[in-house]
Structure formats: structure tokens, C-alpha cells
mmCIF file of the C-alpha atoms, coordinates in Angstrom:
data_MODEL
# 
_entry.id   MODEL 
# 
loop_
_atom_site.group_PDB 
_atom_site.id 
_atom_site.type_symbol 
_atom_site.label_atom_id 
_atom_site.label_alt_id 
_atom_site.label_comp_id 
_atom_site.label_asym_id 
_atom_site.label_entity_id 
_atom_site.label_seq_id 
_atom_site.pdbx_PDB_ins_code 
_atom_site.Cartn_x 
_atom_site.Cartn_y 
_atom_site.Cartn_z 
_atom_site.occupancy 
_atom_site.B_iso_or_equiv 
_atom_site.pdbx_formal_charge 
_atom_site.auth_seq_id 
_atom_site.auth_comp_id 
_atom_site.auth_asym_id 
_atom_site.auth_atom_id 
_atom_site.pdbx_PDB_model_num 
ATOM 1   C CA . MET A 1 1   ? -42.816 -6.870  73.767 1.00 0.00 ? 1   MET A CA 1 
ATOM 2   C CA . ASN A 1 2   ? -44.753 -4.481  75.973 1.00 0.00 ? 2   ASN A CA 1 
ATOM 3   C CA . ILE A 1 3   ? -43.555 -1.643  78.146 1.00 0.00 ? 3   ILE A CA 1 
ATOM 4   C CA . SER A 1 4   ? -43.340 -3.885  81.215 1.00 0.00 ? 4   SER A CA 1 
ATOM 5   C CA . CYS A 1 5   ? -40.321 -5.606  79.598 1.00 0.00 ? 5   CYS A CA 1 
ATOM 6   C CA . PHE A 1 6   ? -38.400 -2.333  79.914 1.00 0.00 ? 6   PHE A CA 1 
ATOM 7   C CA . SER A 1 7   ? -36.881 -1.195  83.217 1.00 0.00 ? 7   SER A CA 1 
ATOM 8   C CA . VAL A 1 8   ? -37.635 2.414   84.166 1.00 0.00 ? 8   VAL A CA 1 
ATOM 9   C CA . ASP A 1 9   ? -35.297 4.395   86.441 1.00 0.00 ? 9   ASP A CA 1 
ATOM 10  C CA . TRP A 1 10  ? -37.467 7.327   87.507 1.00 0.00 ? 10  TRP A CA 1 
ATOM 11  C CA . GLU A 1 11  ? -34.747 9.117   89.510 1.00 0.00 ? 11  GLU A CA 1 
ATOM 12  C CA . ASN A 1 12  ? -32.188 9.185   86.669 1.00 0.00 ? 12  ASN A CA 1 
ATOM 13  C CA . CYS A 1 13  ? -34.809 9.600   83.910 1.00 0.00 ? 13  CYS A CA 1 
ATOM 14  C CA . GLN A 1 14  ? -33.612 6.571   81.955 1.00 0.00 ? 14  GLN A CA 1 
ATOM 15  C CA . VAL A 1 15  ? -35.129 3.399   80.536 1.00 0.00 ? 15  VAL A CA 1 
ATOM 16  C CA . THR A 1 16  ? -33.236 0.158   80.052 1.00 0.00 ? 16  THR A CA 1 
ATOM 17  C CA . CYS A 1 17  ? -34.365 -2.118  77.230 1.00 0.00 ? 17  CYS A CA 1 
ATOM 18  C CA . PRO A 1 18  ? -34.550 -5.922  77.659 1.00 0.00 ? 18  PRO A CA 1 
ATOM 19  C CA . GLU A 1 19  ? -31.125 -6.173  75.943 1.00 0.00 ? 19  GLU A CA 1 
ATOM 20  C CA . GLY A 1 20  ? -29.557 -3.842  78.545 1.00 0.00 ? 20  GLY A CA 1 
ATOM 21  C CA . LYS A 1 21  ? -29.219 -0.670  76.434 1.00 0.00 ? 21  LYS A CA 1 
ATOM 22  C CA . LEU A 1 22  ? -29.921 2.700   78.071 1.00 0.00 ? 22  LEU A CA 1 
ATOM 23  C CA . SER A 1 23  ? -32.167 5.354   76.574 1.00 0.00 ? 23  SER A CA 1 
ATOM 24  C CA . ARG A 1 24  ? -30.554 8.534   75.275 1.00 0.00 ? 24  ARG A CA 1 
ATOM 25  C CA . TYR A 1 25  ? -33.563 10.869  75.395 1.00 0.00 ? 25  TYR A CA 1 
ATOM 26  C CA . TRP A 1 26  ? -36.284 11.488  78.007 1.00 0.00 ? 26  TRP A CA 1 
ATOM 27  C CA . ARG A 1 27  ? -38.882 14.210  77.598 1.00 0.00 ? 27  ARG A CA 1 
ATOM 28  C CA . LYS A 1 28  ? -42.105 14.894  79.472 1.00 0.00 ? 28  LYS A CA 1 
ATOM 29  C CA . SER A 1 29  ? -45.079 15.763  77.301 1.00 0.00 ? 29  SER A CA 1 
ATOM 30  C CA . LYS A 1 30  ? -48.856 15.492  77.108 1.00 0.00 ? 30  LYS A CA 1 
ATOM 31  C CA . HIS A 1 31  ? -50.631 13.000  74.880 1.00 0.00 ? 31  HIS A CA 1 
ATOM 32  C CA . ASP A 1 32  ? -54.433 13.163  74.613 1.00 0.00 ? 32  ASP A CA 1 
ATOM 33  C CA . GLY A 1 33  ? -54.419 15.497  77.605 1.00 0.00 ? 33  GLY A CA 1 
ATOM 34  C CA . PHE A 1 34  ? -52.548 13.075  79.874 1.00 0.00 ? 34  PHE A CA 1 
ATOM 35  C CA . PRO A 1 35  ? -48.930 13.392  81.030 1.00 0.00 ? 35  PRO A CA 1 
ATOM 36  C CA . LYS A 1 36  ? -46.632 11.019  79.155 1.00 0.00 ? 36  LYS A CA 1 
ATOM 37  C CA . ILE A 1 37  ? -42.917 10.509  78.802 1.00 0.00 ? 37  ILE A CA 1 
ATOM 38  C CA . LEU A 1 38  ? -41.276 10.143  75.405 1.00 0.00 ? 38  LEU A CA 1 
ATOM 39  C CA . VAL A 1 39  ? -38.169 7.946   75.483 1.00 0.00 ? 39  VAL A CA 1 
ATOM 40  C CA . GLN A 1 40  ? -35.756 7.301   72.604 1.00 0.00 ? 40  GLN A CA 1 
ATOM 41  C CA . PHE A 1 41  ? -32.892 4.861   72.174 1.00 0.00 ? 41  PHE A CA 1 
ATOM 42  C CA . HIS A 1 42  ? -29.841 5.399   69.973 1.00 0.00 ? 42  HIS A CA 1 
ATOM 43  C CA . PRO A 1 43  ? -30.077 3.867   66.466 1.00 0.00 ? 43  PRO A CA 1 
ATOM 44  C CA . ASP A 1 44  ? -26.640 2.242   66.898 1.00 0.00 ? 44  ASP A CA 1 
ATOM 45  C CA . ASP A 1 45  ? -28.084 0.268   69.819 1.00 0.00 ? 45  ASP A CA 1 
ATOM 46  C CA . CYS A 1 46  ? -31.310 -0.694  68.036 1.00 0.00 ? 46  CYS A CA 1 
ATOM 47  C CA . GLN A 1 47  ? -30.249 -1.690  64.529 1.00 0.00 ? 47  GLN A CA 1 
ATOM 48  C CA . PRO A 1 48  ? -27.924 -4.614  65.446 1.00 0.00 ? 48  PRO A CA 1 
ATOM 49  C CA . CYS A 1 49  ? -30.192 -5.709  68.313 1.00 0.00 ? 49  CYS A CA 1 
ATOM 50  C CA . PRO A 1 50  ? -31.233 -9.416  68.230 1.00 0.00 ? 50  PRO A CA 1 
ATOM 51  C CA . SER A 1 51  ? -34.646 -8.547  69.740 1.00 0.00 ? 51  SER A CA 1 
ATOM 52  C CA . CYS A 1 52  ? -35.296 -5.843  67.144 1.00 0.00 ? 52  CYS A CA 1 
ATOM 53  C CA . HIS A 1 53  ? -38.222 -7.668  65.502 1.00 0.00 ? 53  HIS A CA 1 
ATOM 54  C CA . LYS A 1 54  ? -40.007 -8.010  68.876 1.00 0.00 ? 54  LYS A CA 1 
ATOM 55  C CA . CYS A 1 55  ? -39.560 -4.421  69.921 1.00 0.00 ? 55  CYS A CA 1 
ATOM 56  C CA . SER A 1 56  ? -41.429 -1.150  69.548 1.00 0.00 ? 56  SER A CA 1 
ATOM 57  C CA . ARG A 1 57  ? -42.930 -0.536  66.113 1.00 0.00 ? 57  ARG A CA 1 
ATOM 58  C CA . SER A 1 58  ? -43.000 3.217   66.525 1.00 0.00 ? 58  SER A CA 1 
ATOM 59  C CA . LYS A 1 59  ? -41.887 5.529   63.728 1.00 0.00 ? 59  LYS A CA 1 
ATOM 60  C CA . GLY A 1 60  ? -38.144 5.416   63.740 1.00 0.00 ? 60  GLY A CA 1 
ATOM 61  C CA . SER A 1 61  ? -38.091 2.060   65.521 1.00 0.00 ? 61  SER A CA 1 
ATOM 62  C CA . CYS A 1 62  ? -35.296 -0.453  65.084 1.00 0.00 ? 62  CYS A CA 1 
ATOM 63  C CA . GLY A 1 63  ? -34.469 -1.589  61.598 1.00 0.00 ? 63  GLY A CA 1 
ATOM 64  C CA . ARG A 1 64  ? -35.283 1.853   60.194 1.00 0.00 ? 64  ARG A CA 1 
ATOM 65  C CA . PRO A 1 65  ? -33.274 5.056   60.199 1.00 0.00 ? 65  PRO A CA 1 
ATOM 66  C CA . GLY A 1 66  ? -33.560 6.802   63.524 1.00 0.00 ? 66  GLY A CA 1 
ATOM 67  C CA . SER A 1 67  ? -34.057 5.446   66.968 1.00 0.00 ? 67  SER A CA 1 
ATOM 68  C CA . ARG A 1 68  ? -36.648 3.336   68.703 1.00 0.00 ? 68  ARG A CA 1 
ATOM 69  C CA . GLU A 1 69  ? -39.213 5.414   70.540 1.00 0.00 ? 69  GLU A CA 1 
ATOM 70  C CA . LEU A 1 70  ? -41.415 4.567   73.505 1.00 0.00 ? 70  LEU A CA 1 
ATOM 71  C CA . THR A 1 71  ? -44.204 6.544   75.077 1.00 0.00 ? 71  THR A CA 1 
ATOM 72  C CA . ILE A 1 72  ? -44.819 5.628   78.684 1.00 0.00 ? 72  ILE A CA 1 
ATOM 73  C CA . PRO A 1 73  ? -47.342 7.034   81.151 1.00 0.00 ? 73  PRO A CA 1 
ATOM 74  C CA . ALA A 1 74  ? -46.291 9.242   84.035 1.00 0.00 ? 74  ALA A CA 1 
ATOM 75  C CA . GLN A 1 75  ? -44.827 7.441   87.052 1.00 0.00 ? 75  GLN A CA 1 
ATOM 76  C CA . LYS A 1 76  ? -48.034 7.147   89.088 1.00 0.00 ? 76  LYS A CA 1 
ATOM 77  C CA . GLU A 1 77  ? -50.051 5.737   86.159 1.00 0.00 ? 77  GLU A CA 1 
ATOM 78  C CA . TYR A 1 78  ? -47.152 3.467   85.139 1.00 0.00 ? 78  TYR A CA 1 
ATOM 79  C CA . GLU A 1 79  ? -46.958 1.921   88.611 1.00 0.00 ? 79  GLU A CA 1 
ATOM 80  C CA . ILE A 1 80  ? -50.730 1.420   88.761 1.00 0.00 ? 80  ILE A CA 1 
ATOM 81  C CA . LEU A 1 81  ? -50.679 -0.258  85.346 1.00 0.00 ? 81  LEU A CA 1 
ATOM 82  C CA . ASN A 1 82  ? -47.812 -2.575  86.325 1.00 0.00 ? 82  ASN A CA 1 
ATOM 83  C CA . GLY A 1 83  ? -49.608 -3.440  89.565 1.00 0.00 ? 83  GLY A CA 1 
ATOM 84  C CA . ALA A 1 84  ? -52.719 -4.367  87.580 1.00 0.00 ? 84  ALA A CA 1 
ATOM 85  C CA . ARG A 1 85  ? -50.646 -6.509  85.202 1.00 0.00 ? 85  ARG A CA 1 
ATOM 86  C CA . GLN A 1 86  ? -49.110 -8.353  88.158 1.00 0.00 ? 86  GLN A CA 1 
ATOM 87  C CA . PHE A 1 87  ? -52.564 -8.892  89.698 1.00 0.00 ? 87  PHE A CA 1 
ATOM 88  C CA . GLN A 1 88  ? -53.788 -10.415 86.429 1.00 0.00 ? 88  GLN A CA 1 
ATOM 89  C CA . LYS A 1 89  ? -51.220 -13.195 86.837 1.00 0.00 ? 89  LYS A CA 1 
ATOM 90  C CA . THR A 1 90  ? -52.611 -14.291 90.230 1.00 0.00 ? 90  THR A CA 1 
ATOM 91  C CA . GLN A 1 91  ? -55.067 -17.132 90.815 1.00 0.00 ? 91  GLN A CA 1 
ATOM 92  C CA . ALA A 1 92  ? -57.438 -14.724 92.610 1.00 0.00 ? 92  ALA A CA 1 
ATOM 93  C CA . PHE A 1 93  ? -57.791 -12.680 89.411 1.00 0.00 ? 93  PHE A CA 1 
ATOM 94  C CA . LYS A 1 94  ? -58.312 -15.806 87.291 1.00 0.00 ? 94  LYS A CA 1 
ATOM 95  C CA . ASP A 1 95  ? -61.059 -17.030 89.640 1.00 0.00 ? 95  ASP A CA 1 
ATOM 96  C CA . ARG A 1 96  ? -62.719 -13.613 89.582 1.00 0.00 ? 96  ARG A CA 1 
ATOM 97  C CA . TYR A 1 97  ? -62.450 -13.352 85.799 1.00 0.00 ? 97  TYR A CA 1 
ATOM 98  C CA . ALA A 1 98  ? -63.996 -16.808 85.340 1.00 0.00 ? 98  ALA A CA 1 
ATOM 99  C CA . LYS A 1 99  ? -67.255 -15.394 86.728 1.00 0.00 ? 99  LYS A CA 1 
ATOM 100 C CA . ARG A 1 100 ? -67.178 -12.635 84.131 1.00 0.00 ? 100 ARG A CA 1 
ATOM 101 C CA . ALA A 1 101 ? -66.479 -15.111 81.338 1.00 0.00 ? 101 ALA A CA 1 
ATOM 102 C CA . GLY A 1 102 ? -69.692 -16.928 82.298 1.00 0.00 ? 102 GLY A CA 1 
ATOM 103 C CA . ILE A 1 103 ? -71.837 -13.835 81.825 1.00 0.00 ? 103 ILE A CA 1 
ATOM 104 C CA . GLU A 1 104 ? -70.295 -12.932 78.453 1.00 0.00 ? 104 GLU A CA 1 
ATOM 105 C CA . GLY A 1 105 ? -72.423 -15.565 76.692 1.00 0.00 ? 105 GLY A CA 1 
ATOM 106 C CA . THR A 1 106 ? -75.589 -14.136 78.223 1.00 0.00 ? 106 THR A CA 1 
ATOM 107 C CA . ILE A 1 107 ? -74.690 -10.603 77.181 1.00 0.00 ? 107 ILE A CA 1 
ATOM 108 C CA . SER A 1 108 ? -73.899 -11.802 73.668 1.00 0.00 ? 108 SER A CA 1 
ATOM 109 C CA . GLN A 1 109 ? -77.234 -13.636 73.455 1.00 0.00 ? 109 GLN A CA 1 
ATOM 110 C CA . THR A 1 110 ? -79.231 -10.584 74.527 1.00 0.00 ? 110 THR A CA 1 
ATOM 111 C CA . VAL A 1 111 ? -77.372 -8.286  72.133 1.00 0.00 ? 111 VAL A CA 1 
ATOM 112 C CA . TYR A 1 112 ? -77.458 -10.446 69.021 1.00 0.00 ? 112 TYR A CA 1 
ATOM 113 C CA . SER A 1 113 ? -80.660 -12.458 69.302 1.00 0.00 ? 113 SER A CA 1 
ATOM 114 C CA . LEU A 1 114 ? -82.845 -10.065 71.290 1.00 0.00 ? 114 LEU A CA 1 
ATOM 115 C CA . GLY A 1 115 ? -81.600 -6.687  70.054 1.00 0.00 ? 115 GLY A CA 1 
ATOM 116 C CA . MET A 1 116 ? -80.469 -5.274  73.394 1.00 0.00 ? 116 MET A CA 1 
ATOM 117 C CA . ARG A 1 117 ? -77.766 -2.994  72.075 1.00 0.00 ? 117 ARG A CA 1 
ATOM 118 C CA . ARG A 1 118 ? -80.162 -0.070  72.501 1.00 0.00 ? 118 ARG A CA 1 
ATOM 119 C CA . CYS A 1 119 ? -83.334 0.386   74.494 1.00 0.00 ? 119 CYS A CA 1 
ATOM 120 C CA . ARG A 1 120 ? -86.559 0.930   72.583 1.00 0.00 ? 120 ARG A CA 1 
ATOM 121 C CA . TYR A 1 121 ? -88.156 3.138   75.210 1.00 0.00 ? 121 TYR A CA 1 
ATOM 122 C CA . ARG A 1 122 ? -87.483 6.334   77.110 1.00 0.00 ? 122 ARG A CA 1 
ATOM 123 C CA . GLY A 1 123 ? -87.766 6.741   80.822 1.00 0.00 ? 123 GLY A CA 1 
ATOM 124 C CA . ILE A 1 124 ? -86.250 4.692   83.594 1.00 0.00 ? 124 ILE A CA 1 
ATOM 125 C CA . GLU A 1 125 ? -89.443 2.726   84.330 1.00 0.00 ? 125 GLU A CA 1 
ATOM 126 C CA . LYS A 1 126 ? -89.925 1.627   80.710 1.00 0.00 ? 126 LYS A CA 1 
ATOM 127 C CA . VAL A 1 127 ? -86.229 0.793   80.265 1.00 0.00 ? 127 VAL A CA 1 
ATOM 128 C CA . HIS A 1 128 ? -86.306 -1.251  83.476 1.00 0.00 ? 128 HIS A CA 1 
ATOM 129 C CA . LEU A 1 129 ? -89.385 -3.107  82.257 1.00 0.00 ? 129 LEU A CA 1 
ATOM 130 C CA . GLN A 1 130 ? -87.671 -3.869  78.935 1.00 0.00 ? 130 GLN A CA 1 
ATOM 131 C CA . HIS A 1 131 ? -84.663 -5.279  80.793 1.00 0.00 ? 131 HIS A CA 1 
ATOM 132 C CA . ILE A 1 132 ? -86.868 -7.504  82.955 1.00 0.00 ? 132 ILE A CA 1 
ATOM 133 C CA . LEU A 1 133 ? -88.813 -8.804  79.957 1.00 0.00 ? 133 LEU A CA 1 
ATOM 134 C CA . THR A 1 134 ? -85.595 -9.446  78.033 1.00 0.00 ? 134 THR A CA 1 
ATOM 135 C CA . ALA A 1 135 ? -84.150 -11.391 80.976 1.00 0.00 ? 135 ALA A CA 1 
ATOM 136 C CA . CYS A 1 136 ? -87.359 -13.448 81.105 1.00 0.00 ? 136 CYS A CA 1 
ATOM 137 C CA . ALA A 1 137 ? -87.067 -14.117 77.357 1.00 0.00 ? 137 ALA A CA 1 
ATOM 138 C CA . VAL A 1 138 ? -83.466 -15.315 77.776 1.00 0.00 ? 138 VAL A CA 1 
ATOM 139 C CA . ASN A 1 139 ? -84.483 -17.619 80.638 1.00 0.00 ? 139 ASN A CA 1 
ATOM 140 C CA . LEU A 1 140 ? -87.470 -19.007 78.726 1.00 0.00 ? 140 LEU A CA 1 
ATOM 141 C CA . THR A 1 141 ? -85.316 -19.628 75.653 1.00 0.00 ? 141 THR A CA 1 
ATOM 142 C CA . ARG A 1 142 ? -82.749 -21.476 77.746 1.00 0.00 ? 142 ARG A CA 1 
ATOM 143 C CA . ILE A 1 143 ? -85.436 -23.556 79.487 1.00 0.00 ? 143 ILE A CA 1 
ATOM 144 C CA . ALA A 1 144 ? -86.989 -24.491 76.139 1.00 0.00 ? 144 ALA A CA 1 
ATOM 145 C CA . ASN A 1 145 ? -83.579 -25.469 74.749 1.00 0.00 ? 145 ASN A CA 1 
ATOM 146 C CA . TRP A 1 146 ? -82.790 -27.512 77.867 1.00 0.00 ? 146 TRP A CA 1 
ATOM 147 C CA . LEU A 1 147 ? -86.159 -29.342 77.779 1.00 0.00 ? 147 LEU A CA 1 
ATOM 148 C CA . SER A 1 148 ? -85.752 -30.163 74.091 1.00 0.00 ? 148 SER A CA 1 
ATOM 149 C CA . GLY A 1 149 ? -82.222 -31.480 74.680 1.00 0.00 ? 149 GLY A CA 1 
ATOM 150 C CA . LYS A 1 150 ? -80.576 -28.895 72.409 1.00 0.00 ? 150 LYS A CA 1 
ATOM 151 C CA . GLN A 1 151 ? -76.867 -28.635 73.130 1.00 0.00 ? 151 GLN A CA 1 
ATOM 152 C CA . ARG A 1 152 ? -75.348 -25.304 74.034 1.00 0.00 ? 152 ARG A CA 1 
ATOM 153 C CA . ALA A 1 153 ? -72.938 -23.860 71.494 1.00 0.00 ? 153 ALA A CA 1 
ATOM 154 C CA . GLN A 1 154 ? -69.270 -24.533 72.104 1.00 0.00 ? 154 GLN A CA 1 
ATOM 155 C CA . THR A 1 155 ? -66.713 -21.774 72.213 1.00 0.00 ? 155 THR A CA 1 
ATOM 156 C CA . ARG A 1 156 ? -65.478 -21.043 68.708 1.00 0.00 ? 156 ARG A CA 1 
ATOM 157 C CA . LYS A 1 157 ? -61.963 -22.158 67.853 1.00 0.00 ? 157 LYS A CA 1 
ATOM 158 C CA . SER A 1 158 ? -59.833 -20.056 65.563 1.00 0.00 ? 158 SER A CA 1 
ATOM 159 C CA . PRO A 1 159 ? -58.594 -21.790 62.395 1.00 0.00 ? 159 PRO A CA 1 
ATOM 160 C CA . PHE A 1 160 ? -55.042 -21.632 63.724 1.00 0.00 ? 160 PHE A CA 1 
ATOM 161 C CA . LEU A 1 161 ? -56.028 -23.265 67.018 1.00 0.00 ? 161 LEU A CA 1 
ATOM 162 C CA . ALA A 1 162 ? -57.926 -25.974 65.143 1.00 0.00 ? 162 ALA A CA 1 
ATOM 163 C CA . LEU A 1 163 ? -54.782 -26.737 63.115 1.00 0.00 ? 163 LEU A CA 1 
ATOM 164 C CA . ALA A 1 164 ? -52.627 -26.832 66.225 1.00 0.00 ? 164 ALA A CA 1 
ATOM 165 C CA . SER A 1 165 ? -54.837 -29.350 68.027 1.00 0.00 ? 165 SER A CA 1 
# 
């Protein structure tokens, strides 16, 4: 369960959990230099909760003595994050992300087979030249593999996914 499952009432400084219980504690603080809000729920609400095993695993979370605790970003950051999560569910995002997924294989190939994690040279001209030569090497490798009929590698399946299919 992530924070988007909880309902935040910014005016009354309260959070409602997915089971309908209200928070008992709300405190503004800073975490890693950024404004955050620490929210706690009463242990009597958390311990008998049927969703306890899906909930926050923070120290003092449900099933343990004490209350469940959540740390949420400040209101502006929280709303931006929720907006981004909603955008990720749209078809426009999925189409846009599909383009990125296509380049991931190329990046992986340059990093692992051609050593492109770090540049060998200093200076923008030499680094640029290395990038051009590496791109040429990737293209030549792919052309050679295509001409020889070598199949491209398939996406790896996890052992669990292999069992499920």
C-alpha cells in the first residue's frame, strides 16, 4: 500500500487510512532538508485492522506496540507526486515510455559490452569522439549480427514469471 491509498485532509491536518480510520497525530518536520509531515495512527485502530499486513512497515507500525507512522511530503510536493502517478496510468504516458524502453537495450549494450560507464578521455572534443565511435561500434555490431542471422536476445523472464506461464 502506498501513500496514495490514504486520503489527506490538508485543512484539518488529518489523514484517513484505506479502512476509514483517522490519524491522531500530525507534525511538520524536515527530513533530508525537505519539509515533510509525520502522521501517526492510534494503535487500537491499527492492531485489529484487516489490512494491517499491507500497510506501512514503519517502526511502530501495525502488529507491533505503538502506532502506524507515515511520512508524507509537504502539500505542494504531495500533489505533484499524485499528479505524476495519475499521468503514469494514461495511454499517453505508456506510449511515451515505450520509446524509452526501446533505448534501454542500447544503453545496456554500450555499458556492458563496450565499457561506456565512464569516458576514457578528458575534454569535450575527445569525449564526443569516443561517443561517436562507440555508437558506430554498436551499429556495426548490430549490422553484423543481422547479416549473420543471429537472433536478438529476448527479455529475461524471472523464475516466478516462468512458473506462472
